[in-house]
Each structure stands twice: as structure tokens, then as C-alpha cells.
C-alpha positions in Angstrom: 1.8 188.2 74.8 3.6 188.8 78.4 2.6 186.5 81.2 2.8 187.8 84.9 4.3 185.6 87.5 1.1 184.6 88.9 -0.3 183.3 85.7 3.1 181.6 84.8 2.9 179.9 88.2 -0.8 178.7 87.6 0.0 177.4 84.2 3.0 175.4 85.5 0.5 173.9 88.2 -2.0 173.1 85.4 0.5 171.5 83.2 1.5 169.1 86.2 -2.1 168.1 86.7 -2.8 167.4 83.0 -0.8 164.1 83.6 -3.2 163.1 86.5 -6.5 163.9 84.6 -8.2 161.7 82.0 -7.6 162.2 78.4 -10.8 161.3 77.1 -14.0 163.3 76.6 -17.3 161.8 77.8 -19.1 162.2 74.6 -20.9 160.1 72.3 -19.2 159.6 68.7 -20.5 162.1 66.1 -22.3 161.0 63.2 -22.4 163.0 60.0 -23.8 163.2 56.4 -21.9 164.9 53.5 -24.2 166.9 51.3 -22.1 168.9 49.5 -21.2 168.4 45.7 -17.5 168.7 46.5 -15.6 165.8 48.0 -13.6 165.8 51.3 -10.4 164.2 52.1 -10.5 161.3 54.5 -8.8 161.8 57.9 -9.1 162.6 61.6 -10.9 165.6 62.6 -8.4 168.3 63.6 -8.2 170.6 66.3 -4.7 171.6 66.8 -2.0 173.6 65.2 0.0 170.6 64.2 -2.3 168.5 62.6 -37.1 182.4 73.7 -38.8 183.2 75.8 -36.3 185.2 77.6 -35.5 187.5 74.5 -39.1 188.8 73.8 -37.7 191.8 72.0 -35.4 190.2 69.5 -35.8 190.9 65.9 -35.9 187.9 63.8 -34.5 187.7 60.4 -34.9 185.4 57.6 -31.2 184.2 57.7 -31.1 184.4 61.5 -28.7 187.2 61.9 -28.2 190.6 60.6 -25.3 191.7 58.4 -23.5 194.0 60.9 -22.4 196.3 58.0 -26.1 197.2 57.2 -26.2 199.1 60.5 -22.5 200.7 60.7 -20.9 197.5 62.1 -18.1 195.4 60.7 -17.4 191.8 59.9 -13.7 192.1 61.3 -12.9 192.4 65.1 -11.1 195.5 66.4 -7.7 194.8 67.5 -5.7 197.4 69.4 -2.0 198.0 68.8 -1.7 196.5 65.2 0.9 197.6 62.7 -0.3 198.9 60.8 -3.2 200.2 62.9 -6.8 199.2 62.1 -6.3 195.5 61.5 -8.8 193.0 62.7 -9.8 189.4 62.5 -12.6 187.8 60.6 -16.1 186.9 62.2 -16.0 183.9 60.0 -18.6 181.7 61.8 -22.2 182.6 62.8 -24.5 180.5 65.1 -27.8 181.7 63.7 -30.6 182.7 65.9 -32.8 180.3 64.1 -31.0 177.7 66.3 -32.7 176.0 69.2 -33.2 178.8 71.9 -31.4 176.4 74.5 -28.2 176.6 72.3 -28.2 180.4 72.1 -27.8 180.6 76.1 -24.3 181.0 77.4 -24.2 178.0 79.7 -23.0 174.6 80.2 -26.5 173.6 81.4 -29.5 172.4 79.6 -27.6 172.0 76.4 -26.3 175.6 76.3 -23.8 177.0 74.0 -20.8 176.2 76.0 -21.9 172.5 76.3 -22.3 172.6 72.4 -18.8 173.9 72.1 -17.4 171.0 74.0 -18.7 168.7 71.1 -15.9 170.5 69.3 -13.4 170.3 71.9 -13.5 173.9 72.9 -13.6 175.2 76.6 -13.4 178.1 78.7 -9.8 179.2 79.3 -7.1 177.7 81.6 -8.1 177.9 85.3 -10.3 180.9 84.6 -7.3 183.1 83.5 -7.6 185.1 80.4 -4.1 185.1 79.1 -4.8 186.7 75.5 -5.6 190.2 74.6 -9.2 191.2 74.5 -10.6 192.2 71.1 -13.9 194.0 70.3 -16.4 193.9 67.6 -19.3 196.3 66.4 -22.2 194.0 65.2 -24.4 196.7 64.2 -26.9 196.1 67.1 -26.6 199.7 68.6 -24.1 198.7 71.0 -21.1 200.0 69.3 -17.7 198.4 70.0 -18.1 195.7 72.4 -15.5 193.5 74.2 -15.6 189.7 73.5 -17.9 187.8 75.7 -14.9 185.2 76.1 -12.2 183.2 74.5 -12.7 179.5 74.0 -9.7 177.2 73.4 -9.2 173.6 72.2 -8.8 171.2 75.0 -6.7 168.3 73.5 -9.3 165.8 74.3 -9.2 166.9 78.2 -12.4 168.7 79.2 -11.1 169.7 82.5 -8.0 171.7 82.2 -6.9 170.7 78.6 -7.3 174.4 77.5 -4.0 175.0 79.4 -2.3 173.0 77.0 -3.6 174.9 74.1 -2.2 178.1 75.9 1.3 176.6 75.4 1.0 174.5 72.4 -1.3 176.6 70.1 -4.1 175.4 68.2 -7.9 175.8 67.4 -9.4 178.9 69.5 -12.1 181.4 69.2 -13.6 184.7 70.5 -17.3 185.4 70.3 -19.8 188.0 70.6 -23.7 188.0 70.8 -25.8 190.2 68.6 -28.2 192.1 70.6 -31.0 192.4 68.0 -31.1 188.9 66.9 -29.2 186.8 69.7 -27.1 185.3 66.9 -23.6 184.4 67.8 -20.6 185.8 65.9 -17.3 183.8 66.2 -13.7 184.9 65.1 -12.1 181.2 64.7 -8.5 180.7 63.9 -5.7 178.4 64.4 -2.9 179.8 66.5 0.9 179.2 67.0 2.4 178.2 70.2 3.2 180.5 73.1 6.8 180.8 72.1 5.8 182.1 68.8 3.6 184.8 70.2 0.5 183.3 69.0 0.5 184.5 65.6 -1.9 182.8 63.3 -0.7 180.0 61.4 -0.7 179.9 57.5 -4.1 180.0 56.2 -5.2 179.9 60.0 -8.6 181.7 59.6 -9.9 179.5 56.9 -8.5 176.3 58.7 -9.8 177.3 62.0 -13.1 178.0 60.8 -13.4 174.4 58.9 -11.8 172.6 61.8 -14.6 173.8 64.0 -17.3 172.9 61.5 -15.6 169.5 61.0 -15.6 168.8 64.7 -19.1 169.8 65.2 -20.5 167.7 62.3 -18.1 164.8 62.6 -16.1 165.1 59.4 -12.9 166.6 57.9 -13.2 169.3 55.5 -10.9 170.2 52.8 -10.7 173.9 52.9 -9.4 174.1 49.2 -12.5 172.6 47.8 -15.0 174.9 49.4 -17.2 176.8 47.3 -19.8 179.7 47.9 -22.6 177.1 47.7 -21.0 174.2 50.1 -23.3 172.9 52.7 -22.5 170.2 55.5 -24.6 168.5 57.9 -23.9 166.2 60.9 -24.3 165.8 64.6 -22.5 165.3 67.8 -23.1 164.8 71.6 -21.7 165.8 74.8 -23.0 165.4 78.3 -26.1 163.3 76.8 -27.0 166.2 74.5 -27.1 165.4 70.7 -27.0 168.4 68.4 -27.8 168.4 64.7 -25.6 171.0 63.0 -26.6 172.4 59.4 -24.1 174.5 57.9 -24.1 176.8 54.9 -21.1 178.9 53.5 -22.1 182.3 52.8 -20.2 184.7 50.4 -20.5 188.6 50.5 -20.0 189.2 54.2 -16.3 189.1 53.9 -13.9 189.9 51.3 -11.7 187.5 49.6 -8.8 189.5 50.6 -5.8 190.3 52.9 -6.9 193.9 53.4 -7.2 195.0 57.1 -6.6 191.5 58.4 -4.5 190.9 61.4 -1.4 188.7 61.0 -1.7 188.8 57.3 1.9 188.4 56.9 1.9 184.9 58.5 -1.5 183.8 57.2 -1.1 184.4 53.4 -0.2 181.1 51.8 1.0 180.2 48.3 -0.1 183.5 46.9 -3.5 183.3 48.4 -5.0 186.2 50.4 -5.5 185.7 54.0 -9.1 184.8 54.0 -11.4 183.3 51.3 -14.4 185.5 52.1 -16.7 182.8 53.1 -18.7 182.7 56.6 -20.1 179.4 58.0 -23.6 179.9 59.3 -24.8 177.2 61.7 -28.1 176.4 62.4 -28.4 173.9 65.5 -31.2 171.8 66.9 -30.9 169.6 69.9 -32.3 166.2 68.8 -31.8 164.2 71.9 -31.2 165.2 75.7 -31.3 163.6 79.3 -34.7 162.3 80.1 -34.2 163.4 83.7 -31.5 165.0 86.0 -30.6 161.3 86.6 -29.2 161.0 82.9 -26.7 164.0 83.4 -25.7 162.4 86.8 -25.0 159.0 85.3 -22.5 160.8 83.1 -21.1 162.8 86.1 -20.6 159.7 88.0 -18.2 158.4 85.4 -15.6 161.3 86.2 -12.7 160.2 88.5 -12.4 161.5 91.8 -9.2 163.4 91.0 -11.3 165.4 88.4 -13.9 166.2 91.0 -11.2 167.5 93.5 -8.9 169.3 91.3 -11.2 172.5 91.1 -11.0 172.8 94.9 -7.3 172.3 94.8 -6.7 175.1 92.1 -9.1 177.5 93.9 -6.9 176.9 97.0 -3.8 177.5 95.1 -5.0 180.5 93.5 -5.4 182.2 96.9 -1.8 181.8 97.4 -0.5 184.1 94.6 
């Protein structure tokens, strides 16, 4: 990935601002309940490379999504310029349309999808600058090949401009698409190397990225090597006074346990194992608690230091200079 001079300057500014901003997320600790028969390793929740009324015509399915391949789509993204040609990245997480309708709205407000992702420490890109290459996906919903909605990056505990750090250091990140016929979200999740390494995917990075996301959302550390096609998890987490209950089922059959057609397969294969294990994590999310009124949300906002409030205006002013 090549950065232009404007983006490089903006990233340098953002890096200097990181030292001025708070390093903790205003969020309640997550609680979780392990309901799989397998055990998990104790340890911190990982997140870095080193460690409807508004949809009246949607078609409801028993499992909250439609397999794209049933209607000419794919469970791999479409990446331009790969060698060999035709490689893609796995859509290894699905947010089921059986989730609360508020969670299925692309918004930071009212408990929307972007607020939910902040439970896992994932936010929109650094200073609004998209510094990765676009990918497409065909979800079998009649729309054909569609460019990602956007890319989310791990914020390293800083929800304001911490995603700038992920751009440099690598870590957990995802792209996502919304299935037009069901409103389910399809996510391509992985852990990437740092910028100097060209943001290649770390060994076993697709499986690990999927499981770091699930672990962060449910409040537990997941041992990727112990997953089976019957593994289930449940847990909760909070952000901005919204609490989400996440129930997860690992589903086989949507992806192959293979390296075939997988982008970055050379760096991802590990210990003789294929690049992906063929499991897709399907999430059903319910909002179990929320602010009683607008004053509840404001009480959280009031905790944000003044430097945080004025930083966006400063950055907007700086952006106009380039």
C-alpha cells in the first residue's frame, strides 16, 4: 500500500495527537458465560498483531442470513491485483438479521452497529482517511459485486484517533458488507502486519482475527485451536451505556477448510495447516440495557476531556491545508 504525501502528513499529525488524548475506553467491563464443551485459555482479550420497520421488504431466513452461494454469490471477497489472480479473503463472521433491528443500522447512535463494534475496540478509519485498498463482495442478493461499506480498525484502547495506530502497527481489522435481501452483515476479519510489512496477514491471521473479534465482544479469550463445528459462546459488553448480549455459533459448510483461493495464503498458512479452518462465526445480538434518556448519554459524554472535544475541529482545519 502506497501512501500519498497528504495522507502521510495527516498520519504524522495524528500520531503526535495520540499522546494528548486519553487511552481508556469509556465502556463498562464485559461479562461473559462460557457455554462450549471445550476449554479456553485464560488470558487477556487480544486485539493487536502482537498479542425494522425501515426494511419492510427484507426476506427473513431461519438462520438470519442467506448463504451467498445459493444465489450465485461467494463467501470470499474479491481482491483486485492478486497473484495469482482471483484470490479473496474469507467472510468469516456474520451478524445475523435475527439481531435487534437497532444493531443492524450503520450508526453510532441508538446502539447501532458502529457503537456495537466499539465494544470490541473497532472504529472507523484514521481521520476519515481510507488508507487500504477496496475489496468487493457478491452476497447473492441481486446486487452483484459491491464495494465494502467501509473498513474498521482496532483502536488500541483510544476510541478517538487510536485507529491511526493500527494503520502503523497493524492488528485487528475488518471490512463489511450488508446483504440486501436480509440485512445481515457479512464481515471479513483478520489480523494484519504493520505498515512496513505491507499489511500482509499474520500467520493464521484470518482465524485469529475472527476469534479476537468474538472474544472482545463476549469478554473472553478464545483458543482458536480448540474450536469445533459445534462451538458456541455467549457474553455481553457495553459501550456508551448500551449493553449488548452476543450469542455466537460457529457454523461449518459456508467456507472450506482450505488455502484454495485465499489471499495472502503464503503468510497465513501455519504448521502445515490450511489458511482458514472453514468455520464462520454467526452472531445474534440483543440490546439488554440502554440509556433511560438523552441525559444518560450526555453524562458519558461529559466525561470526555476537552482536548478530545476540540481535536476533531483541529484536525478538520489541518485537513483543509493539504
